[in-house]
N, C-alpha and C positions, 0 to 999 in steps of 0.2 A: 864208236858206239860202245856202250857199256851194258852189261847184263845184270838184271835185277837178281839179287841173291834169293828172293822168295819165289817168284813166279818163273824166272828164267827168260823173261822177255828181253830181247836185245833192242835197246831204245837209245836214240840219239840224244834225248834230253834227260837221261838218267842223272841222278844226283847222289852225292855222298853225304853220309852223316858220320861225324867223328865223335866217338864216345870218350868220357873221361878216362876210361881204362886203356886208351890209345887204340881202340878198335876202329876200323874204317868199314862202313857198310855201304853198299850200293843198291839203290832202289829206283824203280821206274814210276812209283806213285806213293802218295802218303798212305794209301791203304796198305800197301806192302810194308812200309816202314812201321806203321802201327802194329801190324800183325807180328812183326819180328821183335820190336823193341819196347812196346808199351808194357808196363807191369800189369799183372793180373790181380784182381781182388782176392785177398786171402780167404774170403768166405764164399762168394758166389762164383769166382773165377772169371768174371767179365774183364775185358781189357779196359784199362783206364786211360782215356785220352785227355782228361781234364785234371783238375785238382782232386786228389783223393783225401782220405782221412787216415792219419797214422795213429795207431794205438798199440802199445806194448811192443813196439818194434816191427809191427806188421802194417801193411797198407791195405786199405779198403776203399771201395768205390763210393761209399756213402756212410752216413752216421748209422743208418739201420743195420748195415752189414757189420759195422765196427762193434755194435753192441749185441749182435745175434749170438746165440749159444753156439759152441763149437759143433761142427758137423761130424757125424759118426763116419768112420772109414767105410768105404763100400765093401760089401761082402763078395767074395768070388764064388 
């Protein structure tokens, strides 16, 4: 059995994902794999599990986010 690197579940049907950077990741579900590996939208921060939009070297979840004004940094 293998242990999921996100949730820690020890699961007999866990699977590996090999990344181009030669990393090997072990997950028990697609949900955990998405949480760990899917890129985040540069504007709204949502996880992108489908095709995104690339603009200016950054990735966005949709055309709306790709053309939205830059967000101000949060104040502490």
